[in-house]
C-alpha positions as CSV (number, residue, x, y, z in Angstrom):
1,X,-28.9,-67.3,164.2
2,X,-27.4,-70.8,163.3
3,X,-24.4,-70.1,165.5
4,X,-26.7,-69.4,168.5
5,X,-28.7,-72.6,167.9
6,X,-25.5,-74.6,167.5
7,X,-24.1,-73.1,170.7
8,X,-27.3,-73.9,172.6
9,X,-27.2,-77.5,171.3
10,X,-23.5,-77.9,172.4
11,X,-24.3,-76.5,175.8
12,X,-27.2,-78.9,176.3
13,X,-25.1,-81.8,175.1
14,X,-22.2,-80.8,177.5
15,X,-24.6,-80.6,180.4
16,X,-26.0,-84.0,179.6
17,X,-22.6,-85.6,179.3
18,X,-21.5,-84.2,182.7
19,X,-24.7,-85.5,184.2
20,X,-24.4,-88.9,182.6
21,X,-20.8,-89.3,183.7
22,X,-21.6,-88.2,187.3
23,X,-19.2,-85.2,187.2
24,X,-21.8,-82.6,187.9
25,X,-23.6,-84.7,190.6
26,X,-20.5,-85.8,192.4
27,X,-19.1,-82.4,193.3
28,X,-22.5,-81.0,194.3
29,X,-23.5,-83.9,196.5
30,X,-20.3,-84.1,198.5
31,X,-20.6,-80.6,200.0
32,X,-24.4,-80.6,200.2
33,X,-24.8,-83.7,202.4
34,X,-26.1,-82.4,205.7
35,X,-24.6,-85.3,207.7
36,X,-21.2,-85.2,206.0
37,X,-18.4,-84.8,208.5
38,X,-14.8,-84.2,207.5
39,X,-12.5,-86.7,209.2
40,X,-9.2,-85.5,207.8
41,X,-7.5,-83.6,205.0
42,X,-4.0,-84.2,203.5
43,X,-1.8,-82.3,201.0
44,X,-0.8,-84.9,198.5
45,X,0.2,-85.4,194.8
46,X,-2.3,-87.0,192.5
47,X,0.3,-89.6,191.3
48,X,-0.4,-89.1,187.6
49,X,2.7,-87.0,186.9
50,X,6.4,-88.0,186.9
51,X,8.1,-89.0,190.1
52,X,9.4,-86.1,192.3
53,X,13.0,-86.9,191.2
54,X,12.1,-86.1,187.5
55,X,13.4,-82.8,186.1
56,X,9.9,-82.0,184.8
57,X,8.2,-82.7,188.0
58,X,7.7,-79.0,188.9
59,X,5.8,-78.4,185.6
60,X,3.9,-81.7,185.4
61,X,3.1,-82.7,189.0
62,X,-0.3,-81.8,190.6
63,X,-0.4,-81.1,194.4
64,X,-3.9,-81.0,195.9
65,X,-6.0,-81.9,198.9
66,X,-7.3,-85.3,199.7
67,X,-10.3,-85.0,202.0
68,X,-11.7,-88.1,203.9
69,X,-15.2,-87.8,205.3
70,X,-17.7,-90.2,206.8
71,X,-19.5,-90.4,203.4
72,X,-16.9,-90.0,200.7
73,X,-13.3,-89.3,199.7
74,X,-12.2,-86.5,197.4
75,X,-9.2,-85.0,195.7
76,X,-9.3,-81.4,194.8
77,X,-6.4,-80.0,192.7
78,X,-4.3,-77.2,194.0
79,X,-2.5,-74.4,192.2
80,X,0.3,-76.5,190.8
81,X,0.8,-75.9,187.0
82,X,0.4,-79.6,186.3
83,X,-3.1,-79.7,187.7
84,X,-4.4,-78.0,184.6
85,X,-3.2,-80.9,182.4
86,X,-5.9,-83.3,181.1
87,X,-4.0,-86.3,182.5
88,X,-4.7,-85.1,186.0
89,X,-8.4,-84.3,185.4
90,X,-9.2,-88.1,185.3
91,X,-8.3,-88.7,188.9
92,X,-9.9,-85.8,190.7
93,X,-13.3,-85.2,192.2
94,X,-15.4,-86.9,194.9
95,X,-16.2,-90.6,195.2
96,X,-18.9,-91.8,197.6
97,X,-18.1,-94.9,199.6
98,X,-21.1,-96.6,198.0
99,X,-19.3,-96.2,194.6
100,X,-16.0,-97.8,195.7
101,X,-15.0,-101.2,194.4
102,X,-11.5,-101.3,195.8
103,X,-8.9,-99.3,197.7
104,X,-5.4,-100.4,196.7
105,X,-2.0,-99.3,198.0
106,X,0.9,-99.8,195.7
107,X,4.7,-100.0,196.2
108,X,5.2,-96.7,194.4
109,X,3.7,-95.7,197.0
110,X,0.2,-94.5,196.0
111,X,-3.4,-95.1,196.9
112,X,-5.6,-96.1,194.0
113,X,-9.3,-95.9,194.6
114,X,-11.4,-97.8,192.0
115,X,-15.1,-97.1,191.2
116,X,-17.4,-100.0,190.8
117,X,-17.7,-101.0,187.1
118,X,-14.6,-99.1,185.9
119,X,-11.0,-100.1,185.5
120,X,-8.7,-97.1,185.7
121,X,-8.6,-95.6,189.2
122,X,-11.2,-92.9,189.9
123,X,-8.9,-91.2,192.5
124,X,-5.2,-91.6,192.9
125,X,-2.8,-89.9,195.4
126,X,0.8,-90.2,196.6
127,X,3.4,-88.5,198.6
128,X,6.1,-90.1,196.4
129,X,8.1,-91.4,199.4
130,X,5.6,-93.3,201.6
131,X,6.4,-91.2,204.7
132,X,4.6,-91.5,208.0
133,X,2.0,-89.0,207.0
134,X,1.1,-91.1,203.9
135,X,0.7,-94.1,206.2
136,X,-1.8,-92.1,208.3
137,X,-3.7,-91.3,205.0
138,X,-4.0,-95.0,204.2
139,X,-5.1,-95.9,207.7
140,X,-7.6,-93.1,208.0
141,X,-9.1,-93.9,204.6
142,X,-9.4,-97.6,205.3
143,X,-10.9,-96.9,208.7
144,X,-13.5,-94.5,207.3
145,X,-14.4,-96.8,204.5
146,X,-14.8,-99.8,206.8
147,X,-16.9,-97.8,209.2
148,X,-19.2,-96.7,206.4
149,X,-19.5,-100.3,205.1
150,X,-20.4,-101.6,208.5
151,X,-23.1,-99.0,208.9
152,X,-24.6,-99.7,205.4
153,X,-24.3,-103.4,205.2
154,X,-28.0,-104.0,205.4
155,X,-29.0,-101.2,203.0
156,X,-28.2,-102.7,199.6
């Protein structure tokens, strides 16, 4: 009986933690928004693993899908073995444009998307070489974010 009560308490605590951190809400709200329109999707690495030239890259890298919509940007992990690693879990999910503090492109090259009030990036993606497709990602993301900002300027 004590184990059942303990399990119930742990379940409630875990649900509260997900709710407080926004994890449970972020995933549900992104797909549930009726006026959400997908602008583009890209197959990219999350940037948390070693560079593609590293011998351990196949085991540690995480290939997934970056989706840019009119309301948010998200990174969903793929089936790469590295996607299951805790290091990759920190930069996955959905981030509404209202939550974004900064979008930064580094020399590595990678896109770092920071949430307001936090320091490590909430989302992080790269193609490891900065190819033409990656430049389109950067342009599409910046354009969608700026369009959202211009529409919501008066609603703060």
